GUTOR-418933 format. One line per field, with one value per residue: residue in three letters; x, y, z of N, C-alpha, C, O in turn. Coordinates in Angstrom, 1 decimal. Example, Ala and Ser with C-alpha at 12.3 -4.5 7.8 and 13.67 -1.06 7.14 Angstrom:
2
rest	c(ALA,SER);
nX	c(13.2,12.8);
nY	c(-5.7,-2.2);
nZ	c(7.8,7.1);
caX	c(12.3,13.7);
caY	c(-4.5,-1.1);
caZ	c(7.8,7.1);
cX	c(13.2,12.9);
cY	c(-3.3,0.0);
cZ	c(7.8,7.9);
oX	c(14.2,13.4);
oY	c(-3.3,1.1);
oZ	c(8.5,8.0);
This chain:
169
rest	c(MET,GLU,LEU,PRO,ASP,LYS,VAL,TYR,PHE,ARG,ILE,GLY,GLU,VAL,ALA,THR,LEU,LEU,GLY,VAL,GLU,PRO,HIS,VAL,VAL,ARG,PHE,TRP,GLN,ALA,GLN,PHE,PRO,ALA,VAL,ARG,PRO,GLU,ARG,SER,HIS,ALA,GLY,ARG,PHE,LEU,TYR,SER,ARG,ALA,ALA,VAL,GLU,ARG,LEU,ALA,ARG,ILE,ARG,THR,LEU,LEU,TYR,ASP,GLN,GLY,TYR,THR,ILE,ALA,GLY,ALA,LYS,LYS,ALA,LEU,ALA,GLY,GLY,GLN,ALA,ALA,GLU,PRO,THR,PRO,ALA,ARG,PRO,ALA,THR,ALA,ASP,VAL,ALA,GLN,ALA,ALA,VAL,ASP,ALA,GLY,THR,THR,LYS,GLN,ALA,VAL,GLU,LEU,GLN,ALA,GLU,VAL,GLU,ARG,LEU,ARG,ARG,GLU,ILE,ARG,GLY,TYR,GLU,THR,ARG,LEU,GLU,SER,ALA,LYS,VAL,SER,GLU,ALA,ALA,GLN,ARG,LEU,ARG,GLU,ALA,GLY,SER,ARG,SER,ARG,GLN,LYS,ALA,GLU,VAL,GLN,ALA,ALA,LEU,ALA,ASP,ALA,GLU,GLU,LEU,VAL,ALA,LEU,LEU,ALA,ARG);
nX	c(5.7,2.8,-0.3,-3.7,-6.3,-8.1,-10.2,-10.6,-9.5,-9.9,-9.1,-8.0,-7.2,-5.2,-3.4,-2.6,-1.4,0.8,2.1,1.8,0.1,-3.3,-3.6,-1.2,-1.4,-3.5,-2.1,-0.1,-1.7,-2.6,-0.2,0.9,0.0,-0.5,-1.8,-4.9,-7.7,-10.9,-14.3,-16.5,-20.1,-20.8,-19.1,-16.5,-13.0,-11.7,-9.2,-7.6,-6.0,-3.7,-3.3,-2.6,-0.3,1.3,1.4,2.9,5.3,5.9,6.1,8.4,10.3,10.4,10.7,12.5,14.5,15.2,14.4,13.3,10.0,9.9,12.0,11.0,8.8,10.0,11.4,9.2,8.0,9.9,10.4,12.7,14.8,18.0,19.7,19.1,17.2,18.4,17.0,18.3,21.0,24.3,26.0,26.0,27.6,30.1,30.2,30.4,32.8,34.5,34.3,35.5,38.1,38.8,38.3,36.4,35.0,34.3,32.9,30.7,29.5,28.9,27.1,25.1,24.2,23.3,21.2,19.5,19.0,17.6,15.3,14.2,13.8,11.9,9.8,9.2,8.4,6.1,4.5,4.1,2.8,0.5,-0.5,-1.1,-3.1,-5.0,-5.6,-6.7,-8.9,-10.4,-11.0,-12.7,-14.8,-15.7,-16.5,-18.6,-20.3,-21.0,-22.3,-24.6,-25.8,-26.5,-28.2,-30.3,-31.1,-32.0,-34.1,-35.8,-36.4,-37.7,-40.0,-41.0,-41.6,-43.6,-45.6,-46.2,-47.2,-49.5,-50.9,-51.4,-53.5);
nY	c(15.5,17.3,16.7,17.5,18.8,16.4,13.5,11.3,10.3,10.3,8.1,9.5,11.9,10.9,9.9,12.3,13.7,12.0,12.1,10.2,8.0,7.0,4.2,3.2,3.6,1.8,-0.6,-0.7,-0.9,-3.5,-4.9,-4.3,-5.3,-3.6,-1.4,-0.8,0.4,1.7,1.2,3.4,4.2,4.3,2.6,3.5,3.7,4.7,6.3,6.3,8.8,7.6,5.4,6.9,8.0,5.7,4.9,7.1,6.6,4.2,5.1,6.7,4.8,3.2,5.0,7.1,6.0,3.8,1.1,-2.2,-3.8,-6.0,-5.4,-3.1,-4.2,-5.8,-3.8,-2.3,-4.3,-4.9,-2.6,-1.2,-2.2,-3.9,-3.8,-2.2,-3.5,-2.9,-1.2,0.0,-0.2,-1.7,-0.1,2.5,2.6,2.2,4.4,6.4,5.7,6.2,9.0,9.6,8.8,10.7,10.6,12.2,12.6,10.0,9.2,11.0,10.2,7.5,8.0,9.3,7.2,5.4,6.9,7.0,4.3,3.8,5.4,4.0,1.5,2.2,2.9,0.4,-0.9,0.6,0.0,-2.7,-2.7,-1.4,-3.3,-5.4,-4.3,-3.7,-6.3,-7.4,-5.8,-6.6,-9.2,-8.7,-7.4,-9.5,-11.3,-9.9,-9.7,-12.4,-12.7,-11.1,-12.4,-14.8,-13.9,-13.0,-15.4,-16.8,-15.1,-15.5,-18.2,-18.1,-16.7,-18.5,-20.7,-19.4,-19.1,-21.8,-22.5,-20.9,-22.0,-24.5,-24.2);
nZ	c(10.3,10.3,11.4,10.5,12.8,13.3,13.9,12.3,9.0,5.5,2.8,0.6,1.7,3.5,1.6,0.3,2.5,3.0,0.6,-1.5,-3.8,-3.6,-4.0,-3.2,-0.4,0.1,-0.6,1.3,3.6,3.2,3.4,6.0,9.0,11.2,10.3,10.1,8.9,9.7,8.6,7.1,7.4,4.8,3.6,3.1,3.6,6.8,8.4,11.5,13.6,14.8,13.0,10.7,11.6,11.9,9.2,8.2,9.4,8.1,5.5,5.8,6.5,4.1,1.9,2.7,4.3,2.9,3.3,2.5,1.9,3.6,5.4,6.6,7.9,9.8,11.2,12.3,13.8,15.7,16.9,16.1,13.6,13.9,11.8,8.8,6.1,3.2,0.3,-1.5,-3.9,-3.5,-4.8,-4.1,-1.8,-3.1,-4.6,-2.7,-1.5,-3.7,-3.8,-1.3,-1.9,-3.7,-6.4,-8.0,-10.5,-11.3,-9.1,-9.2,-11.6,-10.9,-8.7,-10.1,-11.7,-9.8,-8.7,-10.9,-11.2,-8.8,-9.2,-11.4,-10.1,-8.2,-9.9,-11.0,-8.7,-8.1,-10.3,-9.9,-7.4,-8.2,-10.0,-8.4,-6.7,-8.6,-9.5,-7.2,-6.9,-9.1,-8.5,-6.3,-7.6,-9.2,-7.2,-6.1,-8.2,-8.5,-6.0,-6.4,-8.5,-7.2,-5.3,-7.0,-8.1,-5.8,-5.1,-7.3,-7.0,-4.6,-5.4,-7.2,-5.5,-4.0,-6.0,-6.5,-4.1,-4.1,-6.2,-5.3,-3.5);
caX	c(4.5,1.8,-1.7,-4.8,-6.9,-9.3,-10.1,-10.5,-9.0,-10.3,-7.9,-7.4,-6.5,-4.0,-2.4,-2.1,-0.5,2.0,2.7,1.7,-1.2,-4.2,-3.4,-0.1,-1.9,-4.2,-1.1,0.6,-2.6,-2.6,1.1,1.3,-1.2,-0.7,-2.6,-6.2,-8.6,-12.3,-15.1,-17.7,-21.4,-20.9,-18.1,-15.2,-12.0,-11.4,-8.0,-7.5,-4.7,-2.6,-3.0,-1.9,1.1,2.0,1.6,3.9,6.5,6.2,6.7,9.8,11.2,10.5,11.1,13.6,15.6,15.6,14.0,12.3,8.8,10.3,12.8,10.1,8.0,10.9,11.6,8.0,7.7,10.8,10.7,13.7,15.7,19.4,20.3,18.0,17.2,18.4,16.5,19.3,22.1,25.5,26.8,26.0,28.8,31.2,30.3,30.9,34.3,35.2,34.4,36.5,39.4,39.2,38.0,35.1,34.3,33.8,31.9,29.5,28.9,28.3,26.0,24.0,23.7,22.6,19.9,18.7,18.5,16.6,14.1,13.7,13.2,10.6,8.8,8.8,7.6,4.8,3.7,3.8,1.8,-0.8,-1.0,-1.7,-4.3,-6.0,-6.0,-7.5,-10.2,-11.1,-11.5,-13.8,-15.9,-16.2,-17.2,-19.8,-21.2,-21.6,-23.3,-25.8,-26.5,-27.0,-29.4,-31.4,-31.6,-32.8,-35.4,-36.6,-36.8,-38.8,-41.2,-41.6,-42.2,-44.9,-46.6,-46.6,-48.1,-50.8,-51.6,-51.8,-54.7);
caY	c(15.8,17.9,16.3,18.4,18.4,15.6,12.2,10.3,10.8,9.5,7.6,10.5,12.8,10.3,9.9,13.6,14.0,11.2,12.4,9.0,7.7,6.2,2.7,2.8,3.5,0.5,-1.7,-0.7,-1.5,-5.0,-5.5,-4.1,-5.6,-2.6,-0.4,-1.4,1.4,1.4,1.5,4.3,3.6,4.3,1.6,4.1,3.5,5.9,6.1,7.1,9.5,6.6,4.7,7.8,8.2,4.5,5.0,8.0,5.9,3.2,5.9,7.1,3.6,2.8,6.0,8.0,5.2,2.7,-0.2,-3.0,-4.0,-7.0,-4.7,-2.2,-5.0,-6.1,-2.6,-2.0,-5.3,-4.9,-1.2,-0.7,-3.4,-3.6,-3.5,-2.1,-4.2,-1.8,-1.4,0.7,-1.1,-1.5,0.8,3.7,2.5,2.3,5.8,7.2,5.3,6.9,10.4,9.7,8.6,11.8,10.4,12.9,12.4,8.6,9.2,11.7,9.3,6.4,8.5,9.6,5.9,4.9,7.6,6.5,2.9,4.0,5.8,2.8,0.5,2.8,2.8,-1.0,-1.2,1.2,-0.7,-4.0,-2.4,-1.1,-4.5,-6.2,-3.7,-3.9,-7.7,-7.6,-5.1,-7.4,-10.4,-8.2,-7.2,-10.8,-11.9,-9.1,-10.1,-13.7,-12.6,-10.5,-13.5,-15.8,-13.3,-13.0,-16.8,-17.0,-14.3,-16.1,-19.4,-17.8,-16.3,-19.8,-21.4,-18.7,-19.4,-23.2,-22.5,-20.4,-23.0,-25.7,-23.9);
caZ	c(9.6,11.1,11.0,10.9,14.0,13.0,14.5,11.2,7.7,4.3,2.1,-0.3,2.6,3.9,0.5,0.1,3.6,2.8,-0.7,-2.3,-4.4,-2.7,-4.2,-2.3,0.9,0.2,-0.6,2.6,4.6,3.0,3.8,7.3,9.9,12.2,9.7,9.9,9.0,10.0,7.4,7.4,7.1,3.3,3.1,2.8,4.7,7.6,9.1,12.8,13.7,15.0,11.7,9.8,12.1,11.5,7.7,8.0,9.8,7.1,4.4,6.1,6.4,2.7,1.0,3.1,4.8,1.9,3.7,1.7,2.7,4.7,6.4,7.3,8.8,10.9,12.0,13.0,14.7,16.8,17.3,15.2,13.3,14.2,10.5,7.8,4.9,2.2,-1.0,-2.3,-4.3,-2.8,-5.6,-3.3,-1.0,-4.0,-5.0,-1.5,-1.4,-4.7,-3.3,-0.3,-2.5,-4.5,-7.8,-8.1,-11.7,-11.3,-8.1,-9.7,-12.6,-10.1,-8.0,-11.1,-12.1,-8.6,-8.6,-12.1,-10.9,-7.8,-9.8,-12.1,-9.2,-7.7,-11.0,-11.1,-7.5,-8.2,-11.2,-9.2,-6.4,-8.9,-10.6,-7.3,-6.3,-9.7,-9.5,-6.0,-7.2,-10.1,-7.7,-5.5,-8.5,-9.6,-6.1,-5.9,-9.3,-8.1,-4.9,-6.9,-9.3,-6.3,-4.7,-8.0,-8.2,-4.6,-5.2,-8.3,-6.4,-3.6,-6.2,-7.8,-4.4,-3.7,-7.0,-6.3,-2.9,-4.5,-7.1,-4.5,-2.7);
cX	c(3.4,0.4,-2.7,-5.5,-8.3,-9.1,-9.9,-10.1,-9.5,-9.0,-7.2,-6.6,-5.2,-3.0,-1.8,-1.1,0.8,2.7,2.8,0.3,-2.0,-4.0,-2.2,-0.5,-2.6,-3.2,-0.5,-0.4,-2.7,-1.3,1.4,0.0,-1.5,-1.6,-3.9,-7.3,-10.0,-13.1,-16.2,-19.0,-21.5,-19.9,-16.7,-14.3,-11.8,-10.2,-7.9,-6.1,-3.5,-2.3,-2.3,-0.5,1.9,2.3,2.8,5.3,6.9,6.7,8.1,10.7,11.4,11.1,12.4,14.8,16.0,15.3,13.2,11.1,9.1,11.1,12.0,9.3,8.8,11.1,10.4,7.7,8.6,11.2,11.6,14.7,17.1,20.1,19.2,18.2,17.2,17.7,17.4,20.5,23.4,26.4,26.9,27.3,30.1,31.4,30.9,32.4,35.1,35.4,35.5,37.9,39.8,38.9,36.6,34.4,33.6,32.6,30.6,28.8,28.2,27.0,24.8,23.4,22.9,21.2,19.0,18.1,17.5,15.3,13.4,13.1,11.9,9.5,8.3,8.0,6.2,3.9,3.3,2.7,0.4,-1.4,-1.7,-3.0,-5.4,-6.5,-7.0,-8.9,-11.0,-11.7,-12.7,-15.0,-16.5,-17.0,-18.5,-20.8,-21.8,-22.6,-24.6,-26.5,-27.1,-28.3,-30.6,-32.0,-32.5,-34.1,-36.3,-37.2,-37.9,-40.1,-41.9,-42.3,-43.6,-46.0,-47.1,-47.5,-49.5,-51.6,-52.1,-53.1,-56.0);
cY	c(16.2,17.5,17.3,17.9,17.7,14.2,11.1,11.0,9.8,9.1,8.7,11.6,12.2,10.2,11.2,14.0,13.3,11.5,11.1,8.9,6.9,4.7,2.3,2.7,2.1,-0.7,-1.8,-1.3,-3.0,-5.6,-5.4,-4.2,-4.4,-1.5,-1.0,-0.2,0.9,1.7,2.4,3.6,3.5,3.3,2.2,3.8,4.8,5.5,7.0,7.9,8.6,5.8,5.6,8.0,6.9,4.5,6.0,7.4,4.9,3.9,6.3,5.9,3.2,3.8,6.8,7.1,4.0,1.3,-0.9,-3.2,-5.0,-6.3,-3.8,-3.0,-5.4,-4.9,-2.2,-3.0,-5.3,-3.5,-0.6,-1.9,-2.9,-3.2,-3.3,-3.0,-3.2,-2.2,-0.8,-0.2,-0.7,-0.5,2.1,3.8,2.7,3.8,6.7,6.9,6.1,8.4,10.5,9.5,9.7,11.7,10.9,12.6,11.0,8.6,9.9,10.8,8.1,6.9,8.8,8.2,5.3,5.6,7.2,5.2,2.9,4.4,4.7,1.8,1.0,2.7,1.4,-1.4,-0.6,0.5,-2.1,-3.8,-2.2,-2.4,-5.4,-5.7,-3.9,-5.4,-8.0,-7.0,-6.0,-8.6,-9.9,-8.0,-8.5,-11.4,-11.2,-9.5,-11.5,-13.6,-12.0,-11.6,-14.5,-15.2,-13.2,-14.4,-17.1,-16.3,-15.0,-17.4,-19.2,-17.4,-17.6,-20.6,-20.8,-19.0,-20.9,-23.3,-22.0,-21.3,-24.2,-25.4,-24.2);
cZ	c(10.6,10.6,11.4,12.1,13.7,13.7,13.4,9.9,6.6,3.6,1.2,0.5,3.1,2.8,0.3,1.3,3.5,1.5,-1.6,-2.9,-3.5,-2.8,-3.4,-0.9,1.1,0.2,0.7,3.7,4.4,3.5,5.3,8.2,10.9,11.7,9.3,10.0,9.3,8.7,7.9,7.1,5.6,2.7,2.8,4.0,5.5,8.5,10.4,12.7,13.9,13.8,10.8,10.2,11.8,10.0,7.4,8.3,8.7,5.9,4.6,6.0,4.9,1.8,1.4,3.6,3.9,2.3,2.6,2.6,3.9,5.8,7.2,8.3,10.0,11.8,12.8,14.1,16.0,17.3,16.4,14.9,13.5,12.9,9.5,6.7,3.7,0.9,-2.0,-2.7,-3.6,-3.6,-4.9,-2.4,-1.9,-4.4,-3.9,-1.3,-2.5,-4.4,-2.3,-0.8,-3.4,-5.9,-8.0,-9.3,-11.7,-10.2,-8.5,-10.7,-11.9,-9.4,-8.9,-11.5,-11.0,-8.5,-9.7,-11.8,-9.8,-8.3,-10.6,-11.2,-8.6,-8.7,-11.1,-9.9,-7.5,-9.1,-10.6,-8.2,-7.1,-9.5,-9.5,-6.8,-7.3,-9.7,-8.3,-6.2,-8.1,-9.4,-6.9,-6.4,-8.9,-8.5,-5.9,-7.0,-9.0,-7.0,-5.5,-7.7,-8.3,-5.6,-5.7,-8.1,-7.0,-4.6,-6.2,-7.8,-5.4,-4.3,-6.7,-6.7,-4.0,-4.7,-6.8,-5.1,-3.3,-5.3,-6.3,-3.7,-3.3);
oX	c(3.2,0.1,-2.6,-5.4,-9.3,-8.0,-9.1,-10.5,-9.4,-8.0,-6.0,-5.6,-4.2,-1.8,-0.6,0.0,1.9,3.9,3.7,-0.6,-1.5,-4.1,-2.1,0.0,-2.5,-3.4,-0.3,0.0,-3.0,-1.3,2.1,-0.9,-2.6,-2.1,-4.0,-7.7,-10.3,-12.6,-16.8,-18.9,-22.3,-19.8,-15.9,-14.7,-11.7,-10.3,-8.1,-5.3,-2.5,-1.1,-1.4,0.5,3.1,3.4,3.6,6.3,8.1,7.7,8.9,11.8,12.6,12.0,13.3,15.9,17.0,15.9,12.5,11.0,8.7,10.8,12.2,9.0,8.3,11.1,10.6,7.2,8.2,12.1,11.3,15.2,17.5,20.9,18.5,19.4,16.1,18.0,17.4,20.9,23.6,27.4,27.9,27.9,31.0,32.5,31.7,33.2,36.2,36.4,36.3,38.8,40.9,39.2,35.6,33.1,32.4,31.6,29.5,27.5,27.1,26.0,23.6,22.1,21.8,20.2,17.8,17.0,16.5,14.2,12.2,12.0,11.0,8.3,7.1,7.0,5.3,2.7,2.1,1.8,-0.6,-2.6,-2.8,-3.9,-6.5,-7.7,-8.0,-9.9,-12.2,-12.9,-13.7,-16.1,-17.8,-18.1,-19.6,-22.0,-23.0,-23.6,-25.7,-27.8,-28.3,-29.3,-31.7,-33.2,-33.5,-35.1,-37.5,-38.3,-38.9,-41.2,-43.1,-43.3,-44.5,-47.1,-48.3,-48.5,-50.5,-52.8,-53.1,-53.7,-57.0);
oY	c(15.6,17.8,18.0,16.7,18.3,13.8,10.2,12.2,8.6,9.8,8.7,12.0,12.9,10.5,11.3,14.6,13.8,11.1,10.9,9.7,6.1,3.9,1.1,1.8,1.5,-1.7,-2.9,-2.0,-3.7,-6.7,-6.2,-3.4,-4.3,-0.6,-1.6,0.1,-0.3,2.4,2.2,2.5,2.7,3.1,1.5,3.7,5.9,4.5,8.2,7.6,8.7,5.6,5.1,8.0,7.0,4.1,5.7,7.6,4.7,3.5,6.2,6.1,2.9,3.5,7.0,7.5,3.3,0.4,-0.3,-2.8,-4.7,-6.6,-3.7,-2.5,-5.3,-5.0,-1.8,-2.7,-5.5,-3.3,0.5,-2.5,-1.8,-2.3,-4.3,-3.3,-2.8,-3.3,-1.0,-1.0,0.4,0.0,2.9,4.8,3.4,4.3,7.6,7.8,6.5,9.0,11.5,10.2,9.8,12.6,10.1,12.4,10.9,8.0,9.4,10.7,7.8,6.2,8.5,8.1,4.7,4.9,7.0,4.9,2.2,3.8,4.5,1.2,0.2,2.4,1.1,-2.1,-1.3,0.2,-2.5,-4.6,-2.7,-2.6,-6.0,-6.4,-4.2,-5.6,-8.7,-7.5,-6.0,-9.0,-10.7,-8.3,-8.6,-12.0,-11.8,-9.5,-11.7,-14.3,-12.5,-11.7,-14.9,-15.9,-13.4,-14.5,-17.8,-16.9,-15.1,-17.8,-19.9,-17.8,-17.7,-21.1,-21.5,-19.2,-21.1,-24.0,-22.5,-21.4,-24.8,-26.4,-24.0);
oZ	c(11.6,9.5,12.4,12.5,13.8,14.0,13.6,9.7,6.8,3.8,1.2,0.1,3.2,3.1,0.0,1.0,3.8,1.4,-2.3,-2.5,-2.6,-1.8,-2.9,-0.2,2.1,0.9,1.3,4.6,5.4,4.0,5.8,8.2,11.3,12.4,8.3,11.1,9.1,7.8,9.0,6.5,5.1,1.5,2.3,5.2,4.9,9.2,10.3,11.8,13.3,13.5,10.1,9.4,11.4,9.6,6.5,7.7,8.4,5.2,3.7,5.4,4.5,1.1,0.6,3.4,4.2,1.8,1.8,3.7,5.0,6.9,8.4,9.4,11.1,13.0,14.0,15.2,17.1,18.0,15.8,15.8,13.3,12.9,9.3,6.3,3.3,0.4,-3.2,-1.8,-3.1,-3.1,-5.1,-2.3,-1.4,-4.4,-4.1,-1.0,-2.2,-4.7,-2.3,-0.3,-3.9,-6.7,-8.2,-9.3,-12.1,-10.4,-8.3,-10.6,-12.2,-9.4,-8.6,-11.6,-11.2,-8.3,-9.5,-12.0,-9.8,-7.9,-10.6,-11.6,-8.5,-8.3,-11.2,-10.0,-7.2,-8.8,-10.9,-8.2,-6.7,-9.5,-9.8,-6.6,-7.0,-9.9,-8.5,-5.9,-8.0,-9.6,-6.8,-6.0,-8.9,-8.7,-5.6,-6.7,-9.2,-7.0,-5.0,-7.6,-8.6,-5.5,-5.3,-8.2,-7.2,-4.2,-5.9,-8.0,-5.3,-3.8,-6.7,-6.9,-3.6,-4.3,-7.0,-5.2,-2.8,-5.2,-6.7,-3.2,-2.8);
């Protein structure tokens, strides 16, 4: 992957470069400590070139090589895991064995089923990632609301104390 000649990238740019949705990038940033973007003065995530390259490596491990999140973490922690933790079912091995044995029709059917199951699993993973991100966003909104309420109460208390002081004069 060829990165544009920039120092920092916004999350939308990173998602486009990697071919994933922005919520997937946020999920990976939560799962992989090596990916820690900085925040701009406006509060937006800014990813360095090194962070984007790490995210590209994570995407390759997960999408192209079939690692699970746990397997990708091990691979990144140790440079490269001795044995990948496959997300793909063992049926792929059966399909390849059938091809090797010359039973092409069964192999084609098995390979089609394996691909269908892979797509289905990716769909479930995406929905799960979205649900986790949505849940975290809701918690942040609730925390922000509580902070605003606390600030309003403190301001009202300060106003009341000021009135009491004026009345005491």
